[in-house]
C-alpha positions, 0 to 999 in steps of 0.5 A: 772816435769813429774811424779808428775804432772801425778800422781796429774792429775790422783788423786794420792797422791804425798805425797807418792812419793819420787824421789831419784836422787843420793848419794852425798859424800863430795866434789863429784858430786851426783851419784847413782849406784846399788852397795852394798854401795848404795843399803844399803843406799837405804835400810836405806832410805826406812826404814825411809820412811816406807811402800814402795811398789814400786821402779822404776829405770829409766833407769836401765842402768844409775845406773850400775856404772862401770858395762858394760850394755852389759856384761851378768855376770856384769849385773847379778851381779848388779841385783842379789844384787838388787833382794836380796834387793827387797826380804828383803824389800818386795819392787816391782821393775820396771826397765825401759830400751829402745829398741835397734835400730836393729828392727825385730826379737824376742821381747825379743832380742829388749831390750837394753843391755845384755839379763840378764836384761830380763832373771833376771826379773820375768816379762818383758813388751814392750810398742810400738806405734801401727803401725796402729794408731799413737795415740795408744800404745801397752803394751805387755808381753814378759816374765812372770814367775809368770803367764801363757800367758796373752793378752796385752793392748792397750791404749792412752795417753790423754793430760791434758793441764796445771795442777794447783798446790794447 
């Protein structure tokens, strides 16, 4: 109800987007966790789809299973398996998280949960409202191991109205 209409409105091919909501085992509720069994199922699914370049996990904390999102060792364990998977499958991963409510301080400390979410990543970006313009958002680098310091971006989300399905 959100992602596909935005892709279509921007001229994207919705046929190239797959939404995986969970793994259903006989007689049990659908769930998806970043454990080795489910990562193997995800790898098999990607092989069936073919040519997958990007996996977005939103929010990452919802897929930790029994791992404590505030426990550095537990988060690193989950993310290590996910990183191995990404490397083997040549897939980029974007993991979405939210900000904690503490406010102030270093931007890197604002990410919710364990610092391992940011420490394990190659790059981390923060999106916040511009204090001087409520219609503008700021996209700022917090960490980047792949390049030198870069400037952020400012942008606005423009309403599209009703999107007609073909």
